[in-house]
mmCIF file of the N, C-alpha and C atoms, coordinates in Angstrom:
data_MODEL
# 
_entry.id   MODEL 
# 
loop_
_atom_site.group_PDB 
_atom_site.id 
_atom_site.type_symbol 
_atom_site.label_atom_id 
_atom_site.label_alt_id 
_atom_site.label_comp_id 
_atom_site.label_asym_id 
_atom_site.label_entity_id 
_atom_site.label_seq_id 
_atom_site.pdbx_PDB_ins_code 
_atom_site.Cartn_x 
_atom_site.Cartn_y 
_atom_site.Cartn_z 
_atom_site.occupancy 
_atom_site.B_iso_or_equiv 
_atom_site.pdbx_formal_charge 
_atom_site.auth_seq_id 
_atom_site.auth_comp_id 
_atom_site.auth_asym_id 
_atom_site.auth_atom_id 
_atom_site.pdbx_PDB_model_num 
ATOM 1   N N  . MET A 1 1  ? 94.190 134.814 114.055 1.00 0.00 ? 1  MET A N  1 
ATOM 2   C CA . MET A 1 1  ? 94.944 135.313 112.915 1.00 0.00 ? 1  MET A CA 1 
ATOM 3   C C  . MET A 1 1  ? 94.242 134.862 111.636 1.00 0.00 ? 1  MET A C  1 
ATOM 4   N N  . SER A 1 2  ? 94.011 135.755 110.758 1.00 0.00 ? 2  SER A N  1 
ATOM 5   C CA . SER A 1 2  ? 93.318 135.451 109.514 1.00 0.00 ? 2  SER A CA 1 
ATOM 6   C C  . SER A 1 2  ? 94.337 135.104 108.433 1.00 0.00 ? 2  SER A C  1 
ATOM 7   N N  . THR A 1 3  ? 93.954 134.170 107.591 1.00 0.00 ? 3  THR A N  1 
ATOM 8   C CA . THR A 1 3  ? 94.838 133.746 106.501 1.00 0.00 ? 3  THR A CA 1 
ATOM 9   C C  . THR A 1 3  ? 94.105 133.908 105.181 1.00 0.00 ? 3  THR A C  1 
ATOM 10  N N  . PRO A 1 4  ? 94.844 134.074 104.089 1.00 0.00 ? 4  PRO A N  1 
ATOM 11  C CA . PRO A 1 4  ? 94.197 134.243 102.786 1.00 0.00 ? 4  PRO A CA 1 
ATOM 12  C C  . PRO A 1 4  ? 93.803 132.911 102.132 1.00 0.00 ? 4  PRO A C  1 
ATOM 13  N N  . TYR A 1 5  ? 93.707 131.861 102.917 1.00 0.00 ? 5  TYR A N  1 
ATOM 14  C CA . TYR A 1 5  ? 93.357 130.549 102.384 1.00 0.00 ? 5  TYR A CA 1 
ATOM 15  C C  . TYR A 1 5  ? 92.517 129.802 103.413 1.00 0.00 ? 5  TYR A C  1 
ATOM 16  N N  . ASP A 1 6  ? 91.935 128.693 103.004 1.00 0.00 ? 6  ASP A N  1 
ATOM 17  C CA . ASP A 1 6  ? 91.179 127.839 103.914 1.00 0.00 ? 6  ASP A CA 1 
ATOM 18  C C  . ASP A 1 6  ? 92.075 126.679 104.333 1.00 0.00 ? 6  ASP A C  1 
ATOM 19  N N  . ALA A 1 7  ? 92.267 126.531 105.632 1.00 0.00 ? 7  ALA A N  1 
ATOM 20  C CA . ALA A 1 7  ? 93.101 125.444 106.154 1.00 0.00 ? 7  ALA A CA 1 
ATOM 21  C C  . ALA A 1 7  ? 92.369 124.106 106.030 1.00 0.00 ? 7  ALA A C  1 
ATOM 22  N N  . LEU A 1 8  ? 93.130 123.019 105.946 1.00 0.00 ? 8  LEU A N  1 
ATOM 23  C CA . LEU A 1 8  ? 92.527 121.692 105.937 1.00 0.00 ? 8  LEU A CA 1 
ATOM 24  C C  . LEU A 1 8  ? 91.803 121.410 107.248 1.00 0.00 ? 8  LEU A C  1 
ATOM 25  N N  . PHE A 1 9  ? 92.345 121.917 108.341 1.00 0.00 ? 9  PHE A N  1 
ATOM 26  C CA . PHE A 1 9  ? 91.768 121.661 109.658 1.00 0.00 ? 9  PHE A CA 1 
ATOM 27  C C  . PHE A 1 9  ? 92.051 122.857 110.541 1.00 0.00 ? 9  PHE A C  1 
ATOM 28  N N  . THR A 1 10 ? 91.024 123.294 111.254 1.00 0.00 ? 10 THR A N  1 
ATOM 29  C CA . THR A 1 10 ? 91.173 124.404 112.189 1.00 0.00 ? 10 THR A CA 1 
ATOM 30  C C  . THR A 1 10 ? 90.753 123.921 113.571 1.00 0.00 ? 10 THR A C  1 
ATOM 31  N N  . PRO A 1 11 ? 91.711 123.693 114.474 1.00 0.00 ? 11 PRO A N  1 
ATOM 32  C CA . PRO A 1 11 ? 91.364 123.226 115.821 1.00 0.00 ? 11 PRO A CA 1 
ATOM 33  C C  . PRO A 1 11 ? 90.396 124.199 116.492 1.00 0.00 ? 11 PRO A C  1 
ATOM 34  N N  . GLY A 1 12 ? 89.418 123.617 117.166 1.00 0.00 ? 12 GLY A N  1 
ATOM 35  C CA . GLY A 1 12 ? 88.425 124.421 117.857 1.00 0.00 ? 12 GLY A CA 1 
ATOM 36  C C  . GLY A 1 12 ? 87.247 124.812 116.983 1.00 0.00 ? 12 GLY A C  1 
ATOM 37  N N  . GLU A 1 13 ? 87.411 124.716 115.674 1.00 0.00 ? 13 GLU A N  1 
ATOM 38  C CA . GLU A 1 13 ? 86.318 125.021 114.754 1.00 0.00 ? 13 GLU A CA 1 
ATOM 39  C C  . GLU A 1 13 ? 85.811 123.775 114.048 1.00 0.00 ? 13 GLU A C  1 
ATOM 40  N N  . ASP A 1 14 ? 86.741 122.935 113.614 1.00 0.00 ? 14 ASP A N  1 
ATOM 41  C CA . ASP A 1 14 ? 86.364 121.707 112.906 1.00 0.00 ? 14 ASP A CA 1 
ATOM 42  C C  . ASP A 1 14 ? 86.165 120.576 113.902 1.00 0.00 ? 14 ASP A C  1 
ATOM 43  N N  . LEU A 1 15 ? 85.331 119.630 113.528 1.00 0.00 ? 15 LEU A N  1 
ATOM 44  C CA . LEU A 1 15 ? 85.086 118.479 114.392 1.00 0.00 ? 15 LEU A CA 1 
ATOM 45  C C  . LEU A 1 15 ? 86.315 117.594 114.459 1.00 0.00 ? 15 LEU A C  1 
ATOM 46  N N  . GLU A 1 16 ? 86.597 117.106 115.645 1.00 0.00 ? 16 GLU A N  1 
ATOM 47  C CA . GLU A 1 16 ? 87.670 116.128 115.811 1.00 0.00 ? 16 GLU A CA 1 
ATOM 48  C C  . GLU A 1 16 ? 87.171 114.791 115.261 1.00 0.00 ? 16 GLU A C  1 
ATOM 49  N N  . PRO A 1 17 ? 88.064 113.960 114.759 1.00 0.00 ? 17 PRO A N  1 
ATOM 50  C CA . PRO A 1 17 ? 87.629 112.663 114.229 1.00 0.00 ? 17 PRO A CA 1 
ATOM 51  C C  . PRO A 1 17 ? 87.117 111.746 115.335 1.00 0.00 ? 17 PRO A C  1 
ATOM 52  N N  . ASP A 1 18 ? 86.265 110.828 114.944 1.00 0.00 ? 18 ASP A N  1 
ATOM 53  C CA . ASP A 1 18 ? 85.793 109.816 115.881 1.00 0.00 ? 18 ASP A CA 1 
ATOM 54  C C  . ASP A 1 18 ? 86.961 108.948 116.308 1.00 0.00 ? 18 ASP A C  1 
ATOM 55  N N  . VAL A 1 19 ? 86.874 108.436 117.526 1.00 0.00 ? 19 VAL A N  1 
ATOM 56  C CA . VAL A 1 19 ? 87.921 107.547 118.023 1.00 0.00 ? 19 VAL A CA 1 
ATOM 57  C C  . VAL A 1 19 ? 87.574 106.123 117.611 1.00 0.00 ? 19 VAL A C  1 
ATOM 58  N N  . HIS A 1 20 ? 88.453 105.516 116.854 1.00 0.00 ? 20 HIS A N  1 
ATOM 59  C CA . HIS A 1 20 ? 88.309 104.131 116.419 1.00 0.00 ? 20 HIS A CA 1 
ATOM 60  C C  . HIS A 1 20 ? 89.408 103.307 117.082 1.00 0.00 ? 20 HIS A C  1 
ATOM 61  N N  . SER A 1 21 ? 89.306 102.007 116.949 1.00 0.00 ? 21 SER A N  1 
ATOM 62  C CA . SER A 1 21 ? 90.406 101.162 117.400 1.00 0.00 ? 21 SER A CA 1 
ATOM 63  C C  . SER A 1 21 ? 91.593 101.418 116.472 1.00 0.00 ? 21 SER A C  1 
ATOM 64  N N  . VAL A 1 22 ? 92.775 101.127 116.951 1.00 0.00 ? 22 VAL A N  1 
ATOM 65  C CA . VAL A 1 22 ? 93.967 101.309 116.129 1.00 0.00 ? 22 VAL A CA 1 
ATOM 66  C C  . VAL A 1 22 ? 93.887 100.416 114.896 1.00 0.00 ? 22 VAL A C  1 
ATOM 67  N N  . ASP A 1 23 ? 93.391 99.187  115.060 1.00 0.00 ? 23 ASP A N  1 
ATOM 68  C CA . ASP A 1 23 ? 93.287 98.287  113.917 1.00 0.00 ? 23 ASP A CA 1 
ATOM 69  C C  . ASP A 1 23 ? 92.387 98.864  112.830 1.00 0.00 ? 23 ASP A C  1 
ATOM 70  N N  . LEU A 1 24 ? 91.232 99.412  113.219 1.00 0.00 ? 24 LEU A N  1 
ATOM 71  C CA . LEU A 1 24 ? 90.320 100.007 112.247 1.00 0.00 ? 24 LEU A CA 1 
ATOM 72  C C  . LEU A 1 24 ? 90.933 101.256 111.622 1.00 0.00 ? 24 LEU A C  1 
ATOM 73  N N  . ALA A 1 25 ? 91.538 102.107 112.439 1.00 0.00 ? 25 ALA A N  1 
ATOM 74  C CA . ALA A 1 25 ? 92.154 103.327 111.918 1.00 0.00 ? 25 ALA A CA 1 
ATOM 75  C C  . ALA A 1 25 ? 93.288 102.997 110.952 1.00 0.00 ? 25 ALA A C  1 
ATOM 76  N N  . LEU A 1 26 ? 94.064 101.960 111.240 1.00 0.00 ? 26 LEU A N  1 
ATOM 77  C CA . LEU A 1 26 ? 95.151 101.546 110.356 1.00 0.00 ? 26 LEU A CA 1 
ATOM 78  C C  . LEU A 1 26 ? 94.594 101.011 109.038 1.00 0.00 ? 26 LEU A C  1 
ATOM 79  N N  . ARG A 1 27 ? 93.526 100.222 109.114 1.00 0.00 ? 27 ARG A N  1 
ATOM 80  C CA . ARG A 1 27 ? 92.895 99.726  107.888 1.00 0.00 ? 27 ARG A CA 1 
ATOM 81  C C  . ARG A 1 27 ? 92.378 100.890 107.046 1.00 0.00 ? 27 ARG A C  1 
ATOM 82  N N  . MET A 1 28 ? 91.767 101.875 107.700 1.00 0.00 ? 28 MET A N  1 
ATOM 83  C CA . MET A 1 28 ? 91.250 103.043 106.989 1.00 0.00 ? 28 MET A CA 1 
ATOM 84  C C  . MET A 1 28 ? 92.392 103.850 106.363 1.00 0.00 ? 28 MET A C  1 
ATOM 85  N N  . ALA A 1 29 ? 93.525 103.920 107.039 1.00 0.00 ? 29 ALA A N  1 
ATOM 86  C CA . ALA A 1 29 ? 94.689 104.628 106.496 1.00 0.00 ? 29 ALA A CA 1 
ATOM 87  C C  . ALA A 1 29 ? 95.218 103.910 105.253 1.00 0.00 ? 29 ALA A C  1 
ATOM 88  N N  . ARG A 1 30 ? 95.267 102.602 105.313 1.00 0.00 ? 30 ARG A N  1 
ATOM 89  C CA . ARG A 1 30 ? 95.722 101.835 104.139 1.00 0.00 ? 30 ARG A CA 1 
ATOM 90  C C  . ARG A 1 30 ? 94.778 102.029 102.963 1.00 0.00 ? 30 ARG A C  1 
ATOM 91  N N  . GLU A 1 31 ? 93.468 102.031 103.245 1.00 0.00 ? 31 GLU A N  1 
ATOM 92  C CA . GLU A 1 31 ? 92.477 102.247 102.188 1.00 0.00 ? 31 GLU A CA 1 
ATOM 93  C C  . GLU A 1 31 ? 92.617 103.646 101.593 1.00 0.00 ? 31 GLU A C  1 
ATOM 94  N N  . SER A 1 32 ? 92.891 104.624 102.433 1.00 0.00 ? 32 SER A N  1 
ATOM 95  C CA . SER A 1 32 ? 93.085 105.991 101.953 1.00 0.00 ? 32 SER A CA 1 
ATOM 96  C C  . SER A 1 32 ? 94.306 106.067 101.033 1.00 0.00 ? 32 SER A C  1 
ATOM 97  N N  . LEU A 1 33 ? 95.385 105.424 101.430 1.00 0.00 ? 33 LEU A N  1 
ATOM 98  C CA . LEU A 1 33 ? 96.576 105.395 100.577 1.00 0.00 ? 33 LEU A CA 1 
ATOM 99  C C  . LEU A 1 33 ? 96.275 104.745 99.233  1.00 0.00 ? 33 LEU A C  1 
ATOM 100 N N  . ASP A 1 34 ? 95.519 103.654 99.257  1.00 0.00 ? 34 ASP A N  1 
ATOM 101 C CA . ASP A 1 34 ? 95.145 102.979 98.010  1.00 0.00 ? 34 ASP A CA 1 
ATOM 102 C C  . ASP A 1 34 ? 94.286 103.872 97.117  1.00 0.00 ? 34 ASP A C  1 
ATOM 103 N N  . ARG A 1 35 ? 93.378 104.633 97.734  1.00 0.00 ? 35 ARG A N  1 
ATOM 104 C CA . ARG A 1 35 ? 92.518 105.539 96.960  1.00 0.00 ? 35 ARG A CA 1 
ATOM 105 C C  . ARG A 1 35 ? 93.315 106.681 96.345  1.00 0.00 ? 35 ARG A C  1 
ATOM 106 N N  . CYS A 1 36 ? 94.308 107.159 97.071  1.00 0.00 ? 36 CYS A N  1 
ATOM 107 C CA . CYS A 1 36 ? 95.050 108.345 96.631  1.00 0.00 ? 36 CYS A CA 1 
ATOM 108 C C  . CYS A 1 36 ? 96.204 108.035 95.685  1.00 0.00 ? 36 CYS A C  1 
ATOM 109 N N  . ALA A 1 37 ? 96.724 106.831 95.745  1.00 0.00 ? 37 ALA A N  1 
ATOM 110 C CA . ALA A 1 37 ? 97.905 106.481 94.941  1.00 0.00 ? 37 ALA A CA 1 
ATOM 111 C C  . ALA A 1 37 ? 97.721 106.725 93.438  1.00 0.00 ? 37 ALA A C  1 
ATOM 112 N N  . PRO A 1 38 ? 96.574 106.383 92.855  1.00 0.00 ? 38 PRO A N  1 
ATOM 113 C CA . PRO A 1 38 ? 96.445 106.563 91.398  1.00 0.00 ? 38 PRO A CA 1 
ATOM 114 C C  . PRO A 1 38 ? 96.058 107.982 90.965  1.00 0.00 ? 38 PRO A C  1 
ATOM 115 N N  . LYS A 1 39 ? 95.916 108.909 91.891  1.00 0.00 ? 39 LYS A N  1 
ATOM 116 C CA . LYS A 1 39 ? 95.502 110.271 91.533  1.00 0.00 ? 39 LYS A CA 1 
ATOM 117 C C  . LYS A 1 39 ? 96.555 110.935 90.647  1.00 0.00 ? 39 LYS A C  1 
ATOM 118 N N  . ASN A 1 40 ? 96.092 111.818 89.782  1.00 0.00 ? 40 ASN A N  1 
ATOM 119 C CA . ASN A 1 40 ? 96.958 112.548 88.851  1.00 0.00 ? 40 ASN A CA 1 
ATOM 120 C C  . ASN A 1 40 ? 97.625 113.706 89.577  1.00 0.00 ? 40 ASN A C  1 
ATOM 121 N N  . ILE A 1 41 ? 98.930 113.650 89.711  1.00 0.00 ? 41 ILE A N  1 
ATOM 122 C CA . ILE A 1 41 ? 99.664 114.686 90.442  1.00 0.00 ? 41 ILE A CA 1 
ATOM 123 C C  . ILE A 1 41 ? 99.578 116.045 89.743  1.00 0.00 ? 41 ILE A C  1 
ATOM 124 N N  . HIS A 1 42 ? 99.208 116.071 88.486  1.00 0.00 ? 42 HIS A N  1 
ATOM 125 C CA . HIS A 1 42 ? 99.093 117.321 87.735  1.00 0.00 ? 42 HIS A CA 1 
ATOM 126 C C  . HIS A 1 42 ? 97.679 117.907 87.793  1.00 0.00 ? 42 HIS A C  1 
ATOM 127 N N  . SER A 1 43 ? 96.789 117.248 88.498  1.00 0.00 ? 43 SER A N  1 
ATOM 128 C CA . SER A 1 43 ? 95.415 117.728 88.628  1.00 0.00 ? 43 SER A CA 1 
ATOM 129 C C  . SER A 1 43 ? 95.221 118.381 89.996  1.00 0.00 ? 43 SER A C  1 
ATOM 130 N N  . ASP A 1 44 ? 94.984 119.686 89.998  1.00 0.00 ? 44 ASP A N  1 
ATOM 131 C CA . ASP A 1 44 ? 94.772 120.390 91.265  1.00 0.00 ? 44 ASP A CA 1 
ATOM 132 C C  . ASP A 1 44 ? 93.602 119.795 92.042  1.00 0.00 ? 44 ASP A C  1 
ATOM 133 N N  . GLY A 1 45 ? 92.525 119.476 91.348  1.00 0.00 ? 45 GLY A N  1 
ATOM 134 C CA . GLY A 1 45 ? 91.349 118.918 92.009  1.00 0.00 ? 45 GLY A CA 1 
ATOM 135 C C  . GLY A 1 45 ? 91.616 117.567 92.649  1.00 0.00 ? 45 GLY A C  1 
ATOM 136 N N  . GLN A 1 46 ? 92.319 116.704 91.922  1.00 0.00 ? 46 GLN A N  1 
ATOM 137 C CA . GLN A 1 46 ? 92.623 115.388 92.463  1.00 0.00 ? 46 GLN A CA 1 
ATOM 138 C C  . GLN A 1 46 ? 93.607 115.479 93.622  1.00 0.00 ? 46 GLN A C  1 
ATOM 139 N N  . MET A 1 47 ? 94.557 116.392 93.543  1.00 0.00 ? 47 MET A N  1 
ATOM 140 C CA . MET A 1 47 ? 95.511 116.559 94.643  1.00 0.00 ? 47 MET A CA 1 
ATOM 141 C C  . MET A 1 47 ? 94.828 117.150 95.876  1.00 0.00 ? 47 MET A C  1 
ATOM 142 N N  . LEU A 1 48 ? 93.886 118.048 95.674  1.00 0.00 ? 48 LEU A N  1 
ATOM 143 C CA . LEU A 1 48 ? 93.133 118.599 96.803  1.00 0.00 ? 48 LEU A CA 1 
ATOM 144 C C  . LEU A 1 48 ? 92.318 117.496 97.468  1.00 0.00 ? 48 LEU A C  1 
ATOM 145 N N  . ALA A 1 49 ? 91.640 116.688 96.665  1.00 0.00 ? 49 ALA A N  1 
ATOM 146 C CA . ALA A 1 49 ? 90.852 115.584 97.217  1.00 0.00 ? 49 ALA A CA 1 
ATOM 147 C C  . ALA A 1 49 ? 91.743 114.608 97.975  1.00 0.00 ? 49 ALA A C  1 
ATOM 148 N N  . ALA A 1 50 ? 92.921 114.297 97.437  1.00 0.00 ? 50 ALA A N  1 
ATOM 149 C CA . ALA A 1 50 ? 93.859 113.386 98.105  1.00 0.00 ? 50 ALA A CA 1 
ATOM 150 C C  . ALA A 1 50 ? 94.351 113.983 99.418  1.00 0.00 ? 50 ALA A C  1 
ATOM 151 N N  . ALA A 1 51 ? 94.664 115.272 99.404  1.00 0.00 ? 51 ALA A N  1 
ATOM 152 C CA . ALA A 1 51 ? 95.162 115.923 100.620 1.00 0.00 ? 51 ALA A CA 1 
ATOM 153 C C  . ALA A 1 51 ? 94.116 115.875 101.728 1.00 0.00 ? 51 ALA A C  1 
ATOM 154 N N  . VAL A 1 52 ? 92.876 116.149 101.392 1.00 0.00 ? 52 VAL A N  1 
ATOM 155 C CA . VAL A 1 52 ? 91.803 116.118 102.389 1.00 0.00 ? 52 VAL A CA 1 
ATOM 156 C C  . VAL A 1 52 ? 91.611 114.701 102.907 1.00 0.00 ? 52 VAL A C  1 
ATOM 157 N N  . ASP A 1 53 ? 91.583 113.741 102.002 1.00 0.00 ? 53 ASP A N  1 
ATOM 158 C CA . ASP A 1 53 ? 91.406 112.333 102.380 1.00 0.00 ? 53 ASP A CA 1 
ATOM 159 C C  . ASP A 1 53 ? 92.534 111.886 103.318 1.00 0.00 ? 53 ASP A C  1 
ATOM 160 N N  . LEU A 1 54 ? 93.770 112.140 102.931 1.00 0.00 ? 54 LEU A N  1 
ATOM 161 C CA . LEU A 1 54 ? 94.915 111.698 103.727 1.00 0.00 ? 54 LEU A CA 1 
ATOM 162 C C  . LEU A 1 54 ? 95.000 112.426 105.063 1.00 0.00 ? 54 LEU A C  1 
ATOM 163 N N  . GLU A 1 55 ? 94.711 113.720 105.071 1.00 0.00 ? 55 GLU A N  1 
ATOM 164 C CA . GLU A 1 55 ? 94.773 114.485 106.320 1.00 0.00 ? 55 GLU A CA 1 
ATOM 165 C C  . GLU A 1 55 ? 93.752 113.964 107.321 1.00 0.00 ? 55 GLU A C  1 
ATOM 166 N N  . PHE A 1 56 ? 92.535 113.734 106.859 1.00 0.00 ? 56 PHE A N  1 
ATOM 167 C CA . PHE A 1 56 ? 91.490 113.257 107.763 1.00 0.00 ? 56 PHE A CA 1 
ATOM 168 C C  . PHE A 1 56 ? 91.820 111.852 108.280 1.00 0.00 ? 56 PHE A C  1 
ATOM 169 N N  . THR A 1 57 ? 92.286 110.992 107.395 1.00 0.00 ? 57 THR A N  1 
ATOM 170 C CA . THR A 1 57 ? 92.610 109.625 107.791 1.00 0.00 ? 57 THR A CA 1 
ATOM 171 C C  . THR A 1 57 ? 93.796 109.596 108.754 1.00 0.00 ? 57 THR A C  1 
ATOM 172 N N  . LEU A 1 58 ? 94.801 110.418 108.509 1.00 0.00 ? 58 LEU A N  1 
ATOM 173 C CA . LEU A 1 58 ? 95.949 110.499 109.425 1.00 0.00 ? 58 LEU A CA 1 
ATOM 174 C C  . LEU A 1 58 ? 95.500 111.026 110.783 1.00 0.00 ? 58 LEU A C  1 
ATOM 175 N N  . ARG A 1 59 ? 94.621 112.016 110.787 1.00 0.00 ? 59 ARG A N  1 
ATOM 176 C CA . ARG A 1 59 ? 94.106 112.557 112.046 1.00 0.00 ? 59 ARG A CA 1 
ATOM 177 C C  . ARG A 1 59 ? 93.358 111.451 112.829 1.00 0.00 ? 59 ARG A C  1 
ATOM 178 N N  . GLN A 1 60 ? 92.585 110.600 112.127 1.00 0.00 ? 60 GLN A N  1 
ATOM 179 C CA . GLN A 1 60 ? 91.899 109.481 112.784 1.00 0.00 ? 60 GLN A CA 1 
ATOM 180 C C  . GLN A 1 60 ? 92.901 108.497 113.380 1.00 0.00 ? 60 GLN A C  1 
ATOM 181 N N  . LEU A 1 61 ? 93.949 108.193 112.635 1.00 0.00 ? 61 LEU A N  1 
ATOM 182 C CA . LEU A 1 61 ? 94.956 107.247 113.114 1.00 0.00 ? 61 LEU A CA 1 
ATOM 183 C C  . LEU A 1 61 ? 95.672 107.790 114.353 1.00 0.00 ? 61 LEU A C  1 
ATOM 184 N N  . VAL A 1 62 ? 96.056 109.047 114.328 1.00 0.00 ? 62 VAL A N  1 
ATOM 185 C CA . VAL A 1 62 ? 96.729 109.650 115.486 1.00 0.00 ? 62 VAL A CA 1 
ATOM 186 C C  . VAL A 1 62 ? 95.789 109.669 116.695 1.00 0.00 ? 62 VAL A C  1 
ATOM 187 N N  . THR A 1 63 ? 94.524 109.986 116.471 1.00 0.00 ? 63 THR A N  1 
ATOM 188 C CA . THR A 1 63 ? 93.541 109.993 117.563 1.00 0.00 ? 63 THR A CA 1 
ATOM 189 C C  . THR A 1 63 ? 93.409 108.601 118.174 1.00 0.00 ? 63 THR A C  1 
ATOM 190 N N  . ALA A 1 64 ? 93.366 107.566 117.326 1.00 0.00 ? 64 ALA A N  1 
ATOM 191 C CA . ALA A 1 64 ? 93.261 106.191 117.820 1.00 0.00 ? 64 ALA A CA 1 
ATOM 192 C C  . ALA A 1 64 ? 94.510 105.792 118.601 1.00 0.00 ? 64 ALA A C  1 
ATOM 193 N N  . LEU A 1 65 ? 95.679 106.162 118.101 1.00 0.00 ? 65 LEU A N  1 
ATOM 194 C CA . LEU A 1 65 ? 96.920 105.844 118.805 1.00 0.00 ? 65 LEU A CA 1 
ATOM 195 C C  . LEU A 1 65 ? 96.999 106.577 120.145 1.00 0.00 ? 65 LEU A C  1 
ATOM 196 N N  . ASP A 1 66 ? 96.601 107.851 120.160 1.00 0.00 ? 66 ASP A N  1 
ATOM 197 C CA . ASP A 1 66 ? 96.581 108.601 121.419 1.00 0.00 ? 66 ASP A CA 1 
ATOM 198 C C  . ASP A 1 66 ? 95.639 107.962 122.430 1.00 0.00 ? 66 ASP A C  1 
ATOM 199 N N  . ALA A 1 67 ? 94.462 107.545 121.961 1.00 0.00 ? 67 ALA A N  1 
ATOM 200 C CA . ALA A 1 67 ? 93.483 106.922 122.857 1.00 0.00 ? 67 ALA A CA 1 
ATOM 201 C C  . ALA A 1 67 ? 94.014 105.610 123.416 1.00 0.00 ? 67 ALA A C  1 
ATOM 202 N N  . GLU A 1 68 ? 94.677 104.830 122.562 1.00 0.00 ? 68 GLU A N  1 
ATOM 203 C CA . GLU A 1 68 ? 95.229 103.549 123.016 1.00 0.00 ? 68 GLU A CA 1 
ATOM 204 C C  . GLU A 1 68 ? 96.303 103.757 124.065 1.00 0.00 ? 68 GLU A C  1 
ATOM 205 N N  . ARG A 1 69 ? 97.063 104.826 123.917 1.00 0.00 ? 69 ARG A N  1 
ATOM 206 C CA . ARG A 1 69 ? 98.154 105.127 124.863 1.00 0.00 ? 69 ARG A CA 1 
ATOM 207 C C  . ARG A 1 69 ? 97.666 105.905 126.082 1.00 0.00 ? 69 ARG A C  1 
ATOM 208 N N  . GLY A 1 70 ? 96.383 106.263 126.077 1.00 0.00 ? 70 GLY A N  1 
ATOM 209 C CA . GLY A 1 70 ? 95.841 107.011 127.194 1.00 0.00 ? 70 GLY A CA 1 
ATOM 210 C C  . GLY A 1 70 ? 96.194 108.480 127.173 1.00 0.00 ? 70 GLY A C  1 
ATOM 211 N N  . GLU A 1 71 ? 96.542 108.955 126.009 1.00 0.00 ? 71 GLU A N  1 
ATOM 212 C CA . GLU A 1 71 ? 96.913 110.355 125.872 1.00 0.00 ? 71 GLU A CA 1 
ATOM 213 C C  . GLU A 1 71 ? 95.746 111.114 125.256 1.00 0.00 ? 71 GLU A C  1 
ATOM 214 N N  . GLY A 1 72 ? 95.603 112.342 125.638 1.00 0.00 ? 72 GLY A N  1 
ATOM 215 C CA . GLY A 1 72 ? 94.578 113.197 125.051 1.00 0.00 ? 72 GLY A CA 1 
ATOM 216 C C  . GLY A 1 72 ? 95.182 114.500 124.634 1.00 0.00 ? 72 GLY A C  1 
ATOM 217 N N  . ARG A 1 73 ? 94.466 115.210 123.796 1.00 0.00 ? 73 ARG A N  1 
ATOM 218 C CA . ARG A 1 73 ? 94.958 116.507 123.345 1.00 0.00 ? 73 ARG A CA 1 
ATOM 219 C C  . ARG A 1 73 ? 94.113 117.575 123.907 1.00 0.00 ? 73 ARG A C  1 
# 
């Protein structure tokens, strides 16, 4: 199905994140939150950058948690 926009992530087309330990993925998630917190909510560019940063970091964290639990997608 075609969309009139570019998705943040397209399964099967985009690379899956590397599997890290949960501790590392959690640290990276905290760092991402720290980077994104001061962004200007009225700036489209800054919000786009924050969305990409947070989406990728959350995907890494979920991948690490799934791996720790022995679950795969």
